[in-house]
C-alpha positions in Angstrom: 0.2 -0.2 0.2 1.1 3.7 -0.7 1.8 6.2 1.6 0.1 9.7 1.4 3.7 10.8 0.4 4.0 9.0 -3.0 -0.1 10.2 -4.3 1.3 13.8 -2.9 4.2 13.5 -5.0 2.4 12.3 -8.0 0.0 15.1 -8.2 3.5 17.8 -7.0 4.7 16.6 -10.1 1.6 16.4 -12.4 1.3 20.0 -12.0 4.0 21.4 -12.4 3.2 24.3 -15.1 3.2 27.5 -15.4 -0.5 27.3 -14.3 0.9 25.8 -10.7 -2.1 26.4 -7.9 -0.9 23.2 -6.1 -1.1 24.5 -2.3 -1.0 22.6 0.2 -4.3 23.5 1.1 -5.1 22.0 -2.0 -2.6 18.5 -2.2 -4.7 18.0 1.0 -7.8 17.9 -0.8 -6.4 16.0 -3.7 -5.2 13.6 -1.3 -8.3 13.0 0.9 -10.6 13.1 -2.5 -8.2 10.8 -3.9 -8.2 8.1 -1.2 -12.5 8.3 -1.5 -12.5 8.0 -4.4 -9.7 4.8 -4.0 -12.3 3.6 -1.6 -15.0 3.7 -3.4 -14.1 1.9 -6.4 -11.7 -1.1 -4.7 -13.2 -1.0 -1.3 -9.2 -0.6 0.1 -7.6 2.9 0.9 -4.9 4.2 -1.8 -2.4 4.8 1.0 -2.1 4.3 4.5 -1.6 7.5 6.4 -4.4 8.4 8.5 -6.4 11.9 7.3 -7.7 14.0 10.0 -10.7 16.9 10.3 -8.8 19.9 10.9 -10.2 23.6 10.6 -9.8 24.3 6.7 -10.6 20.5 6.4 -9.3 17.1 5.8 -5.9 17.1 6.1 -2.9 14.0 5.9 -1.0 15.6 8.9 2.2 14.5 8.1 1.9 16.1 4.2 0.8 19.3 5.9 4.3 19.5 7.7 6.4 18.4 5.5 5.1 21.3 2.4 3.9 24.0 5.4 7.3 25.9 4.1 5.2 27.0 0.8 2.4 28.1 3.0 -0.3 29.3 0.9 1.7 29.4 -2.1 2.1 26.8 -5.2 4.1 23.9 -4.0 7.0 24.1 -6.6 9.7 21.1 -5.5 10.7 18.4 -8.5 12.3 16.4 -6.4 12.5 13.7 -8.6 11.0 11.4 -6.6 8.5 10.7 -8.2 8.5 6.8 -9.7 5.2 6.0 -11.7 6.5 1.9 -11.0 5.2 2.8 -7.6 2.0 2.6 -8.3 -0.3 -0.4 -10.2 -2.5 0.6 -12.5 -5.2 1.0 -10.4 -4.1 3.2 -8.3 -2.8 5.4 -11.5 -6.0 5.6 -12.3 -7.0 6.5 -9.3 -5.0 9.4 -9.2 -5.2 10.8 -12.8 -9.2 10.6 -12.3 -9.1 12.8 -9.2 -6.1 15.3 -10.8 -8.8 15.6 -13.4 -12.2 16.0 -11.6 -10.8 17.7 -8.2 -7.5 19.4 -9.8 -9.2 22.0 -11.9 -10.9 23.7 -8.7 -8.8 26.5 -6.9 -7.9 25.3 -3.0 -10.6 27.9 -1.2 -13.1 26.0 -3.3 -12.2 22.7 -2.5 -12.5 23.6 1.2 -15.5 25.0 0.7 -16.9 21.5 -1.2 -15.6 19.8 2.1 -16.8 21.8 4.5 -20.6 21.0 3.6 -22.6 20.0 5.6 -22.8 15.9 6.0 -19.7 15.3 4.5 -16.9 13.6 6.5 -15.2 16.6 7.3 -18.3 17.7 9.3 -19.1 14.9 11.1 -15.9 14.7 12.6 -14.6 18.1 13.1 -14.6 19.8 16.4 -13.1 23.5 17.2 -10.2 22.9 19.4 -9.9 19.4 19.1 -6.2 18.5 17.5 -5.9 15.1 16.0 -9.5 14.2 15.3 -9.2 10.9 12.7 -11.9 10.8 10.0 -12.3 6.9 9.7 -11.8 5.3 6.0 -15.3 3.8 6.3 -17.0 7.5 6.9 -15.2 8.5 3.7 -16.1 5.5 1.8 -19.4 5.6 2.8 -20.0 9.6 1.9 -18.0 8.6 -1.5 -20.1 5.9 -2.1 -23.3 8.0 -1.7 -22.7 11.5 -2.8 -19.6 11.5 -4.9 -19.1 10.8 -9.1 -15.7 10.4 -10.9 -15.7 9.1 -14.1 -13.5 6.9 -15.5 -11.3 8.4 -18.2 -10.9 6.1 -20.8 -9.1 8.1 -24.2 -10.9 6.8 -27.3 -8.1 6.0 -29.7 -10.0 4.1 -32.7 -9.9 7.2 -35.3 -6.5 8.1 -34.3 -3.2 6.3 -35.8 -0.7 5.7 -33.2 2.6 7.5 -33.4 5.6 5.7 -31.3 5.2 3.0 -29.6 4.4 1.5 -26.3 7.1 1.1 -23.7 7.6 -1.9 -21.5 5.4 -0.3 -18.7 2.4 0.6 -21.3 3.6 4.0 -21.6 3.4 5.6 -25.4 6.5 7.4 -26.2 6.9 10.0 -29.1 9.8 10.5 -31.8 11.7 13.1 -30.8 10.9 14.8 -34.1 7.1 14.8 -33.4 5.2 18.1 -32.8 1.7 18.9 -31.8 
């Protein structure tokens, strides 16, 4: 099973571009949504770390502390430690689908989404209390009944394939291929 830092590094790697708005707050919300989506799809957690109910929503404490040096600015750390071979196909699909479905929202929008009535966060957050874990069973139950996330399946049927697939199944394009 993954650790939350593995999933966090995936999101950081994926969102390193000129439009990067991946703050610590947004990263923690994406981890929450990835965990919920994976629980819904497989019945198993994506990562072993606990999610806690903090003032600004669901948080993985170790991830918050790892990236708090960025404050509310985008995380611009490309430390090269992301390794796609750490993820099985189902985990990768969940992370990609989470990024596609929820990565388009701002940190504040994601915060508001997690603060809605009857969300796992709203049921467990207690003002002034710390280290309140949101049980995975509650996250799964909420996602089963309230969150829809579709699988992204590209349709290449009308396209000629250019390049080749490597051993991991990723498409490798020729060096001179231009969009």
